[in-house]
C-alpha positions as CSV (number, residue, x, y, z in Angstrom):
1,M,59.7,-59.6,11.2
2,T,60.6,-62.6,9.6
3,G,63.7,-64.7,8.0
4,A,63.9,-65.7,5.1
5,G,65.3,-68.9,3.9
6,S,66.4,-71.2,1.5
7,L,64.6,-74.4,0.9
8,A,66.1,-77.3,-1.5
9,L,64.4,-80.6,-2.2
10,E,66.8,-83.0,-3.6
11,G,66.0,-86.3,-4.9
12,L,62.7,-86.4,-2.2
13,G,60.1,-89.2,-2.7
14,K,57.0,-91.3,-1.0
15,S,55.8,-94.3,-1.4
16,Y,53.0,-96.3,0.1
17,G,53.8,-99.8,-0.2
18,E,54.9,-100.4,-3.7
19,A,53.1,-97.6,-4.9
20,P,54.9,-94.4,-5.3
21,V,53.1,-90.7,-4.8
22,V,55.9,-88.6,-5.5
23,S,59.5,-89.8,-7.1
24,G,62.8,-87.8,-7.1
25,V,61.8,-83.9,-6.4
26,D,64.4,-81.9,-7.3
27,L,64.0,-78.1,-6.4
28,V,65.7,-75.4,-4.9
29,I,63.7,-72.3,-3.6
30,R,65.5,-69.1,-2.7
31,P,65.5,-66.9,-0.2
32,G,62.5,-64.9,-0.2
33,E,60.8,-66.6,-3.2
34,F,57.4,-67.4,-3.6
35,V,57.1,-70.8,-5.2
36,T,54.0,-72.4,-6.2
37,L,53.3,-76.6,-6.6
38,L,50.5,-76.7,-9.0
39,G,49.1,-79.8,-10.5
40,P,45.5,-81.8,-10.5
41,S,44.4,-83.6,-7.9
42,G,46.6,-86.9,-6.9
43,C,49.8,-85.6,-8.4
44,G,51.5,-85.3,-5.3
45,K,51.9,-81.6,-4.3
46,T,50.1,-81.9,-0.8
47,T,52.4,-84.5,0.2
48,I,55.4,-82.7,-0.8
49,L,54.3,-79.8,1.3
50,R,53.7,-82.2,3.9
51,M,57.3,-83.9,3.8
52,V,58.4,-80.3,4.2
53,A,56.5,-79.7,6.8
54,G,57.8,-82.8,8.7
55,L,53.8,-84.3,8.7
56,V,55.0,-87.3,6.3
57,V,58.0,-89.0,6.4
58,P,60.2,-89.4,2.8
59,S,61.0,-92.3,1.7
60,T,63.6,-91.1,0.0
61,G,65.5,-87.8,-0.4
62,R,66.7,-84.8,1.7
63,I,65.0,-81.5,2.8
64,L,67.3,-78.4,3.4
65,V,66.7,-74.9,4.9
66,D,70.0,-72.7,4.5
67,G,71.9,-76.0,3.7
68,A,71.2,-77.9,6.7
69,D,69.7,-81.3,6.9
70,I,66.1,-80.9,8.7
71,T,64.5,-84.3,7.1
72,Q,64.7,-85.9,10.5
73,L,63.7,-82.9,12.6
74,P,60.5,-83.1,14.4
75,T,57.5,-80.5,13.2
76,H,58.5,-78.0,15.8
77,R,61.8,-77.7,15.2
78,R,61.5,-76.6,11.3
79,N,61.0,-73.3,11.8
80,M,58.1,-73.3,9.7
81,G,54.6,-71.4,9.6
82,L,52.0,-73.6,7.7
83,V,48.2,-72.5,6.5
84,F,46.0,-75.1,6.0
85,Q,43.2,-75.4,4.1
86,N,40.7,-75.7,6.9
87,Y,42.0,-73.0,8.7
88,A,42.4,-75.4,11.9
89,L,41.9,-72.4,14.6
90,F,40.7,-73.6,17.8
91,P,37.1,-72.8,18.4
92,H,36.9,-72.0,22.2
93,M,39.9,-69.3,21.7
94,T,39.8,-65.6,21.1
95,V,41.8,-64.6,18.1
96,A,44.8,-62.9,20.0
97,T,45.0,-66.6,21.7
98,N,44.6,-68.5,18.3
99,V,47.4,-65.9,16.8
100,G,50.0,-66.2,20.0
101,F,49.4,-70.3,20.9
102,G,52.6,-71.1,18.9
103,L,54.2,-68.1,20.6
104,E,53.1,-69.6,24.2
105,M,54.5,-73.0,23.2
106,R,58.0,-71.9,22.3
107,G,58.2,-70.3,25.7
108,V,58.3,-66.9,24.4
109,A,57.6,-64.1,27.2
110,R,54.1,-63.0,27.7
111,A,55.1,-59.5,27.0
112,E,56.6,-59.3,23.8
113,A,54.0,-62.7,22.6
114,A,51.8,-59.9,23.1
115,A,53.4,-57.0,21.1
116,R,54.0,-59.8,18.6
117,V,50.2,-60.7,18.2
118,R,49.3,-56.9,17.8
119,E,52.0,-56.5,15.0
120,V,50.6,-59.2,13.2
121,L,47.4,-58.7,13.1
122,D,47.6,-55.6,12.1
123,L,49.5,-56.6,8.9
124,V,46.3,-58.6,8.3
125,R,43.8,-56.1,9.0
126,L,42.8,-57.5,12.1
127,G,44.0,-55.3,14.7
128,D,40.3,-55.0,16.5
129,Y,39.6,-58.4,16.2
130,G,41.8,-59.9,19.2
131,A,39.0,-60.3,21.1
132,R,36.2,-62.4,19.2
133,H,36.4,-66.4,18.6
134,P,36.6,-67.6,15.4
135,R,32.8,-68.5,15.3
136,Q,32.4,-64.5,14.9
137,L,34.2,-64.1,11.5
138,S,33.7,-64.7,8.2
139,G,35.7,-67.3,6.4
140,G,38.2,-65.1,4.9
141,Q,38.7,-63.5,8.2
142,Q,39.8,-67.1,9.4
143,Q,42.0,-67.6,7.3
144,R,43.7,-64.1,8.0
145,V,43.8,-65.6,12.0
146,A,45.4,-68.8,10.0
147,L,47.8,-66.9,8.2
148,A,48.5,-64.5,11.5
149,R,49.7,-67.4,13.4
150,A,51.9,-68.8,11.1
151,L,53.3,-65.5,10.7
152,V,53.7,-64.2,14.5
153,V,56.3,-67.4,15.1
154,R,59.1,-65.6,12.1
155,P,59.4,-68.8,10.2
156,A,62.1,-69.1,7.6
157,V,59.5,-70.8,5.3
158,L,56.4,-70.4,5.2
159,L,53.7,-73.1,3.8
160,L,50.5,-72.8,2.3
161,D,48.4,-75.7,1.8
162,E,45.5,-74.7,-0.4
163,P,44.4,-71.9,1.9
164,L,42.0,-70.0,-0.5
165,S,39.8,-72.6,-2.2
166,N,37.1,-72.9,1.3
167,L,36.5,-69.2,-0.4
168,D,33.9,-67.6,-3.1
169,A,35.4,-66.6,-6.2
170,K,35.6,-62.8,-5.3
171,L,37.1,-63.5,-2.2
172,R,39.7,-65.4,-3.2
173,E,40.9,-62.9,-5.4
174,D,40.9,-60.5,-2.7
175,L,43.0,-62.7,-0.3
176,R,45.1,-63.8,-3.0
177,D,45.9,-60.6,-3.6
178,E,46.3,-59.8,-0.1
179,I,48.9,-62.8,0.8
180,R,51.3,-61.7,-2.2
181,A,51.4,-58.6,-0.8
182,I,52.5,-59.8,2.7
183,Q,54.8,-61.8,1.1
184,E,56.5,-59.5,-0.8
185,R,56.7,-56.9,2.2
186,L,57.9,-59.2,5.1
187,H,60.0,-61.2,1.6
188,I,59.4,-64.7,3.5
189,T,60.4,-67.6,1.2
190,T,56.9,-69.2,0.8
191,L,55.9,-72.4,-0.9
192,F,52.1,-72.3,-2.0
193,V,50.1,-75.3,-2.9
194,T,47.0,-75.0,-5.4
195,H,45.4,-76.8,-7.8
196,D,44.0,-73.6,-9.6
197,Q,45.7,-72.4,-12.5
198,A,44.7,-68.2,-11.7
199,E,46.1,-68.4,-8.5
200,A,49.5,-70.1,-9.4
201,L,50.2,-67.6,-12.7
202,T,49.0,-64.5,-10.5
203,M,51.1,-65.2,-7.3
204,S,53.8,-66.7,-8.1
205,D,57.5,-65.9,-9.2
206,R,58.2,-69.6,-10.3
207,V,55.6,-72.0,-10.8
208,V,56.1,-76.2,-10.4
209,V,54.3,-78.4,-11.9
210,L,53.7,-81.8,-11.1
211,S,51.8,-84.5,-12.6
212,A,51.8,-88.0,-11.3
213,G,54.3,-87.6,-8.4
214,H,56.7,-85.8,-10.5
215,I,58.2,-82.4,-11.8
216,E,56.9,-81.6,-15.4
217,Q,58.3,-78.0,-15.6
218,V,59.6,-75.2,-13.4
219,G,59.7,-72.1,-14.6
220,T,58.1,-68.4,-14.0
221,P,54.3,-67.5,-15.3
222,V,55.1,-66.1,-18.5
223,E,57.3,-69.1,-19.6
224,I,55.1,-71.7,-18.1
225,Y,52.5,-70.2,-20.3
226,D,53.8,-69.0,-23.5
227,Q,56.9,-71.6,-23.5
228,P,55.2,-75.4,-22.2
229,A,57.7,-78.0,-22.1
230,S,55.3,-80.9,-22.5
231,P,51.4,-81.2,-23.8
232,F,50.2,-81.7,-20.3
233,V,51.6,-78.5,-19.1
234,A,50.5,-76.9,-22.3
235,T,46.5,-78.3,-21.9
236,F,46.5,-77.6,-17.5
237,I,47.5,-74.7,-18.2
238,G,45.1,-72.0,-19.9
239,R,42.9,-73.5,-23.0
240,V,44.6,-74.8,-26.2
241,N,43.4,-76.0,-29.4
242,R,45.0,-78.8,-31.0
243,V,45.7,-79.7,-34.5
244,N,47.6,-82.9,-35.9
245,G,49.9,-81.7,-39.0
246,T,53.2,-83.1,-40.5
247,V,56.2,-80.7,-40.6
248,L,57.2,-80.3,-44.5
249,A,60.2,-78.3,-44.0
250,S,62.8,-77.2,-41.0
251,D,65.8,-74.6,-40.7
252,A,67.4,-73.0,-38.0
253,T,64.9,-70.3,-37.7
254,G,61.9,-73.4,-37.1
255,C,59.6,-75.2,-39.5
256,T,56.6,-75.4,-41.8
257,V,53.9,-77.4,-40.6
258,A,50.9,-78.7,-42.5
259,A,47.6,-80.2,-42.0
260,P,43.8,-80.3,-43.7
261,G,43.8,-76.7,-44.6
262,L,46.7,-75.5,-42.6
263,R,50.4,-74.6,-44.3
264,G,51.7,-72.6,-41.3
265,R,55.1,-71.8,-38.9
266,S,56.4,-72.5,-36.3
267,L,59.6,-71.0,-34.7
268,R,60.1,-74.4,-33.0
269,A,62.4,-76.4,-35.6
270,L,61.8,-79.7,-36.0
271,P,62.9,-82.9,-38.3
272,A,60.9,-83.0,-41.7
273,G,58.2,-85.7,-41.6
274,A,58.0,-85.4,-38.4
275,R,54.2,-85.7,-36.9
276,V,53.2,-83.2,-34.8
277,Q,50.4,-82.1,-32.5
278,A,50.1,-77.9,-33.1
279,M,48.5,-76.4,-30.0
280,I,47.3,-72.6,-30.0
281,R,45.6,-71.0,-27.9
282,P,42.3,-69.3,-27.9
283,Q,43.5,-65.9,-26.9
284,R,46.4,-65.9,-29.4
285,I,44.0,-65.8,-32.4
286,T,42.8,-62.9,-34.6
287,L,39.4,-63.5,-36.6
288,S,38.9,-62.1,-40.2
289,P,36.0,-61.9,-42.7
290,G,36.2,-64.3,-45.4
291,H,39.5,-65.3,-46.8
292,A,42.6,-63.9,-45.0
293,E,46.4,-64.1,-45.8
294,G,48.8,-64.7,-42.9
295,E,51.5,-66.7,-42.1
296,N,49.5,-69.4,-40.2
297,R,46.1,-69.5,-41.0
298,L,42.8,-71.8,-41.5
299,T,39.6,-70.9,-43.0
300,G,36.3,-71.9,-41.5
301,T,32.6,-71.2,-40.4
302,V,31.4,-69.8,-37.7
303,R,29.5,-72.4,-35.4
304,R,28.7,-70.7,-32.0
305,V,29.4,-67.6,-30.2
306,V,29.2,-67.4,-26.4
307,F,28.8,-63.9,-25.0
308,A,31.1,-64.3,-21.6
309,G,31.5,-60.5,-20.2
310,D,34.7,-59.5,-21.5
311,I,35.3,-62.1,-24.1
312,V,32.7,-63.6,-26.5
313,Q,33.9,-67.2,-27.4
314,I,33.7,-68.5,-30.6
315,D,33.7,-71.7,-32.2
316,V,34.5,-72.0,-35.9
317,E,34.8,-74.9,-37.8
318,T,37.4,-75.5,-40.1
319,P,38.9,-78.3,-42.6
320,A,41.7,-79.3,-39.6
321,G,38.7,-79.5,-36.6
322,T,37.0,-76.9,-34.1
323,L,39.1,-74.1,-33.3
324,T,38.4,-72.1,-30.4
325,V,38.9,-68.0,-30.7
326,E,38.4,-66.1,-27.4
327,Q,38.4,-62.1,-28.2
328,S,36.7,-59.0,-27.0
329,R,35.1,-57.9,-30.3
330,R,31.8,-59.3,-31.2
331,G,29.7,-58.9,-34.2
332,L,29.9,-62.3,-35.8
333,A,27.5,-64.7,-35.9
334,A,27.2,-68.3,-36.9
335,G,27.3,-68.9,-40.2
336,D,30.1,-66.7,-40.8
337,L,32.6,-67.5,-42.9
338,V,35.7,-66.3,-41.9
339,T,40.0,-67.4,-41.5
340,A,41.4,-67.6,-38.3
341,C,44.9,-66.2,-37.6
342,W,47.8,-66.4,-35.5
343,E,51.4,-65.5,-35.1
344,A,54.4,-68.2,-35.8
345,A,55.7,-67.7,-32.0
346,D,52.5,-68.6,-30.7
347,M,51.9,-72.3,-32.6
348,M,53.3,-74.9,-30.1
349,L,54.6,-77.9,-31.2
350,F,54.6,-81.2,-29.9
351,P,54.5,-84.6,-30.5
352,P,51.3,-86.5,-31.2
């Protein structure tokens, strides 16, 4: 149904006056790959997508599809499908007419256009809704129409600008799974914009983490989560505990870190004497009653236990500060003495 083009950004930047919004972004997206731009509000992710779409003119750099420079091409000549956050459907048109609008503008013959509209509506599970108007559809159905409209023109690249942000939590989960399944089935190159970490981690082949207009890290969801390149990435993707310490010794296999009440081991090698900020994710910590042995351990007192459905969130006061632990096991209560332990591979070290 669709093509799959490579997309390359070379030194892409955008400034308004002297204020840079995006600075020197270099990125290559392979044919058929699903790549997500992830970051907080104002980090430049939507500006990048709008430059790729041709809706914003870059201040610097180039945009290439299959090696061809499209930086100066108008939007309608870029062979891209764009899905907006707010659906952007024509309220006076039926579903079928909305989906087929792009084909009409391209001069596709009526019989072929009708067949392609039926095909793509079946793909998004709206085959029986062609005669309805947008006002007769739910939010999730309207977003499926917007997706169908983007796909029916058989774009080389699909651009998704926070398409799930206006939906309720359960519908968001369902639709993100559907979008990913459709993308994999069509093998269409996709650039997705979101500020939601769960969407990025569950949908993407690779994630591009952005901060203040520049790229902090590019990697698979596992790499971004387990091997963050900076404190910003570590804290933006998931939750972390922070402990300030000092490197006591270092060798080829890692280093030993000391903090109040802690003597631990990390697989990262840093010079002896270096001040560090150790970060450990709440899910990677295990709690044992009383005092316990372990390569990385802190003994403390349970101060709060919060039931959150599938997990229990436990705050433990230690000499190095309060640790938050998330686990499925229950039975602890405020006032219990416990030892928090974790593996060397799970202690991430960064400059303070």
